[in-house]
N, C-alpha and C positions, 0 to 999 in steps of 0.2 A: 709373075715376077719372072726374066729371067736371069737365069743364074748360071756366071758365067765360071767353072772352074780351073784352076791352074795347070791341071793335068789335060787342059785343051777342049775337053766335051761341055755344053751345053744343056744345061737342063730346064725345063721349063715346068712350072707347077702352080694351080689356082686356089688360091685363099679369099676368105671372106674377109678376114679382120689381119692388120697388122700390127703387134704390140712390140715396143722395143724400150728395153731398156737404155738407161740414159748415163749414168758416167763410166765410159769402158769403152760405151758402143755407139753413142754418140758423138760424148766428148771425151776429152782427156784430161783430168786435173788432178790426176799424181801428186806434182809438184807439192799443190795449192792443198794439197789433203795431208801430204805429209807434215806441211807446213804447221797446219792448225792442231793437228793430233799430237804435234812437239809442243806448243805452247800452253795445250789443256793440260798433255802429260806432264809439264813443270808446274805447273797451276796446282794440280790435283794430287802430285806426288808419286806419279805411276812414271812407269818405264815407256819409253811413246814405243819401244819396240815390240813392245808385248798388245798394244794395242794396233799396230799395224798388220802385226799376225791376225789377230780377231776381224778385222775392219772392213776387208775385202768384198764387195757386193753382199752387207749387210747393213741394217741400219743402227744410226748411232746409238738411239735408246737402245738398241740391244745390244750392243758391245758395252755399253755403261752396265746396264743390269749385271753385265758378269762380275766387271771389275771395278766400279763404284756405283753403286745403286742408289745410294745418295743424290746421285746425277741425272738419274735417269728417267726424266721427266720433260714432256715437250717445252715445257718454259724454257729449261737451260738448252736444249738440242736447237731450236731453233735459235734461240741467241749466238750459239755459237755458229750453227751451220752459214747463218745470215753473215759474219764474218769472214766466211772463206774467201769470197771474191775481193773482199775489200783491204785485207790484211795480207794477202799471200804476194811474195815478189814474183811469183812468174802464174802467171793467167792458163786459164786451161786453153788447150786446141783440139778444134775439130778431128775427128776423126776423118781419112781419106774416104771423100763420096759421102759422107751424111749428110751435108747440106742438100744436096743433090736427090739423094732419097729421100726425106724428108719433104723437098721443090713436088718431087713428082706423087707420094702420096697424097697432098693435099690439090695438085694439080686434076690428079681422076679423080678425087673426091673419094678415095678409099677409106674404108673407115679405119681409123687407125690409134693409136693411143703408144703416151709415154709409163711405162711402170717401172720407177724408180725407189732406191731406198733411202733417197736423200729425202729432205724437208720440201714444203712446197716451194718457202721462204729461197732456199738454196737452188732449187732447181727455174724458178721465174730469174733469179739473179742471175745466172751465168743464160739463161736464154736472150735475157736483156741485154748485157753487156757482147754475146755474141753474133746480134740479131740474128738469131736460125728461126726459122719458121716453127710454128705450135702449132701442134698435133692436134687433131679434136679434142681429145679426153687426155688427161693425167690423173696417174695413182701413185700419190707419193706419202711417203712413212707415216704419216698420223692417219690417215684412210684406211690403215689395218691394223690386224690387232696382233700379226706375227707376221715378222719379215722374213724374205727369202732363206731359205732352201723351201719356206714353207708355199704353197699356190696362190693364196687369198689375195694376194695381187694383181696377179694376173686373169683370176677366177671375175674380180669386184672390174676391171676393165672391160672382160670381156661384156657383163652384161651392161656396163655403162653405153659401149656403143652400140646395142640393139637401138637405142635413142634414136639413131644416123641411119636404123634402118638394114643392118649390113647382112647382107642374104645368108642362108644357111653353108655350110660347109668347113672345111678344116681350115684353124688359124693358126699362124705362122710366129713366132715368136725369137724376137733379136734378141743376142746376148754375148758378151764377154766371158764369164766367171759361171765356172759350174755350179755356183749354190744358185744363180738364176736358172741356168739349162737344166736344174731339174728342178726347179718353181716351176718352169713353162712344161716339162714333162709332165710332171703331178697334176697341170689343168687341163692334159689333156692337148696339148698344142704338139705341132711341130715346131724343132727348135733350131736357126740356121746363127752360126756362131763366127765370132773373127776374133783374130788371137790376136789383140794387142795387150793383152794382160796374162793371156794361161796360154802353155801349149796347145796343139791338138791333141797329143794324148788325152789332154787331162779334161778337154771338151768333148770329146767323145766319147772316154769312160764314162763322162756324168751325163752322156746320153743324146749329144747335137747329134742333130741327120746329116747335117750338113757345115765344113768348116770353111770360112775362108779369108783372107788376109786383111781387108777392111770390104766397105761398102763400094768399091771400084767394082768386084764383081760381082756385082746385085744389082738389079734394074726392076720398075715395077711400069706394065702397061694394064691398064682398065679394059679388059674386052669382057660381053656380058655382064658387066656391070661388077666384076673383079677383080682383087687383086690378083697378078700373076707372079707365079715366079719359076 
């Protein structure tokens, strides 16, 4: 994968797998998320600002465990999250360059997976609405016992991609939030972050090895059967 940095230099690195966060990294659904949390907060008698402070990059079920444990179950979370694309006045938008990045990963058959803190229902809804290319595998909130910054989701995705004969070598995680960066690092991966939701300093302090504005600064090739950065 060739990474063209804003400083003007280009770096190339080889990776056996690519693991991608979704919201904030592939799409931006901030307005829709704010809307649904305002609705939920009103229904539960909570201050939506408390929810928003605790929620970015984390599973809804983990946020509810802290703020309203009686609703911290998958039946409630799935029903809540499937409403997000349907009820929001603002749709999600693609992060610049994300569609082309997904097309490259699929075109070159580079082993890759989405690792998201959102539910399967939410991921499927946004992929369908935005008509984005689907990844080989996906690890969603229901697939792990502990959400980011715990590395379980990225470790699970690594194992699932072994079915696609991923070669041995380093693994790249692409993230936007410090919690996700920390999860990727703890899973033993290299991390590239985009500054869609957090500052360069916040992402570097979390452990990101590279930080770019968006995916227009990143490209994939497939020499020797691996994804190159």
